[in-house]
Every structure is written in C-alpha cells, then in structure tokens.
C-alpha positions in Angstrom: -38.7 7.2 18.8 -41.2 10.1 19.4 -41.4 11.7 22.9 -44.9 12.7 24.3 -45.0 15.6 26.5 -47.9 16.3 28.8 -48.7 19.3 30.7 -50.1 19.1 33.9 -51.3 22.8 35.0 -52.3 23.4 38.4 -52.6 26.5 40.5 -51.2 29.9 39.1 -47.4 29.2 38.6 -46.8 25.7 39.1 -46.6 23.0 36.4 -44.9 19.8 35.6 -43.8 18.4 32.3 -43.8 14.6 32.1 -41.7 13.5 29.4 -43.0 9.7 28.6 -40.0 8.0 27.1 -37.2 9.6 29.0 -39.0 9.5 32.3 -37.9 13.0 33.3 -40.0 15.5 35.3 -39.4 19.1 35.4 -40.1 20.2 39.0 -40.4 23.6 40.7 -37.7 26.1 39.8 -36.4 28.6 42.5 -38.2 31.6 40.7 -41.5 29.6 40.6 -41.1 28.6 44.5 -41.0 32.6 45.2 -44.0 33.1 42.9 -45.8 30.4 44.7 -44.8 32.0 48.3 -46.1 35.3 47.0 -49.6 33.5 46.0 -49.7 31.8 49.4 -49.2 35.2 51.0 -51.7 37.0 49.0 -54.2 34.2 50.0 -53.1 34.5 53.4 -52.0 30.8 53.6 -49.3 31.3 56.4 -48.6 27.4 56.7 -47.8 27.2 53.3 -45.9 30.4 53.3 -43.7 29.1 56.1 -43.0 25.9 54.3 -42.2 27.7 51.1 -39.9 29.9 53.1 -38.1 27.0 54.6 -37.6 25.5 51.4 -36.1 28.6 50.0 -33.9 29.1 52.9 -32.5 25.6 52.8 -31.8 26.0 49.0 -29.8 29.2 49.7 -27.9 27.4 52.4 -26.9 24.6 49.9 -26.1 27.1 47.4 -23.8 29.1 49.9 -22.2 25.7 51.2 -21.4 24.5 47.7 -20.0 28.0 46.9 -22.7 28.5 44.1 -24.2 31.9 43.1 -27.1 32.7 45.6 -29.1 34.9 43.2 -29.4 32.2 40.4 -29.9 28.9 42.3 -30.1 25.9 40.1 -32.9 23.5 39.7 -30.7 20.6 40.9 -30.0 22.5 44.3 -34.0 23.2 44.6 -34.6 19.8 44.1 -32.1 18.8 46.7 -33.7 21.3 49.2 -37.2 20.0 48.8 -36.1 16.4 49.1 -34.3 17.6 52.4 -37.4 19.5 53.5 -39.4 16.2 52.9 -37.0 14.3 55.1 -36.8 16.3 57.9 -40.8 16.6 57.9 -41.1 12.9 57.5 -38.6 12.4 60.2 -41.0 14.6 62.5 -44.1 12.6 61.8 -42.4 9.3 62.2 -40.6 10.1 65.6 -43.6 12.0 66.9 -44.5 10.4 70.4 -48.0 8.7 70.4 -49.0 10.5 73.8 -47.9 13.8 72.2 -50.3 16.6 71.1 -52.3 15.5 68.2 -52.8 19.2 66.7 -48.9 19.4 66.3 -48.9 16.0 64.4 -51.5 17.2 62.0 -49.5 20.5 61.5 -46.6 18.1 60.6 -48.9 16.4 58.1 -50.1 19.8 56.6 -46.5 20.9 56.2 -45.8 17.4 54.4 -48.8 18.0 52.1 -47.7 21.1 50.9 -44.0 19.8 50.5 -45.4 17.0 48.5 -46.9 19.7 46.3 -43.5 20.7 45.3 -41.5 17.5 45.4 -40.3 15.6 42.3 -42.5 12.5 41.6 -40.3 9.3 42.6 -39.8 6.4 40.2 -42.0 3.4 41.2 -40.1 0.2 42.2 -40.8 -1.4 38.8 -39.1 1.5 37.0 -36.0 1.6 39.2 -35.5 -2.3 38.6 -35.8 -1.6 34.9 -33.3 1.3 35.3 -30.8 -0.9 37.3 -31.3 -3.9 34.9 -30.5 -1.6 32.0 -27.5 -0.5 33.7 -26.1 -4.1 34.2 -26.7 -5.0 30.5 -25.1 -1.7 29.0 -22.2 -1.3 31.4 -19.6 -3.6 32.2 -20.1 -3.5 36.0 -19.1 -5.9 38.5 -22.0 -7.7 40.1 -21.1 -6.7 43.5 -23.1 -4.2 45.8 -20.8 -1.7 46.3 -19.7 -1.1 42.4 -23.5 -1.5 41.3 -24.8 1.4 44.1 -21.6 3.6 43.1 -22.8 3.3 39.4 -26.6 3.6 39.8 -26.9 6.3 42.6 -25.9 9.2 40.3 -28.3 8.3 37.9 -31.3 7.9 40.2 -30.3 10.8 42.5 -33.6 12.7 43.1 -35.6 10.2 41.2 -35.9 7.4 43.6 -35.1 6.9 47.4 -31.8 5.4 48.3 -33.7 2.8 50.6 -35.6 1.4 47.5 -32.6 1.2 45.3 -30.8 -0.6 47.8 -33.5 -3.2 48.4 -33.8 -3.8 44.9 -30.1 -4.0 44.2 -29.9 -6.4 47.0 -32.8 -8.6 45.5 -31.0 -8.5 42.3 -27.8 -9.6 43.7 -29.4 -12.5 45.6 -30.5 -14.1 42.6 
C-alpha cells in the first residue's frame, strides 16, 4: 500500500505533513515554535508572541514535571502543551460573562486563533468511530465502557478529544 505525503507550507518556518493512509499529522516542534516566536517579534505581533511564549513555558513546565530534559523537549510534550493552552483559552471564552467587556472576549478569540495555527488537527467523528471499530475487531476487548476506553485513549491521545471518544463509545455500546 502506497503512502501519499502532501506538504502544506505556510508562513516561514511552519509546515504540516499529512500522511493519508496512516492519518498521522506532524505538528510544530519546540524549535519551530521558538522560530515562530522570533518571526512574531520581528513582525511586532505582540499578541502572537505572547501566545507562543505561553505555549513554550507550558511545554517547559510539563518537561520539568516529568523529569525530562528541558533543553530537548519532545514533540509529544509540545503537542500536550499546545492542547493544554487551547483548553485553557477555550475555557476562558466559554466562561466569559455576557455583561463583560467585549474587547476582552475579542482578545481571547484572537489568542485562540493563534493557538489553532499550532494545534494538531483533530480527527473527525467518523474517523474516531472507524478507529474504535477497528480496535474492537482486531483486539479481544470486553465490550464494556471502561475496558474499551482504557484501550482506545492511548491510541487516540492528542488526535481526538476525550469527550468525542466517550460519546462514540457510548453510542457503539448502546447498540
């Protein structure tokens, strides 16, 4: 089976590689984020620079907490940091009071747009459903929610939201 690779170049240092058959997506590395921060500072884009600084700081904190090397931060830690910052920003938007200052809300939305530039693309519900059904077919797993969630979460970590996975597992088991 041939694997097709498409390069999607955007901006100066950032790129994504889409591997069609394996559904893998290469996202930003720590070094690429550092380069993006330099570009943002040269462009005098302070909001983007602050967002990237926040992601870099979160990645370093995760590395310190895990006892990993702070100088060579892995892609997995970087992805987790991006997703953590995305969740925090989404929570800020969701919990923003209706009577609050609209400029603050616009600032949160602008931050979210920059975070989305770096965040890995999540799998669609159909792709998640296919992954779960393939796992059920290939591995001998009890058709109970706990066993199924324990088996599927490590495989889809960072590729799909836990809420989506939980919903689809519930639908499959209710049949």
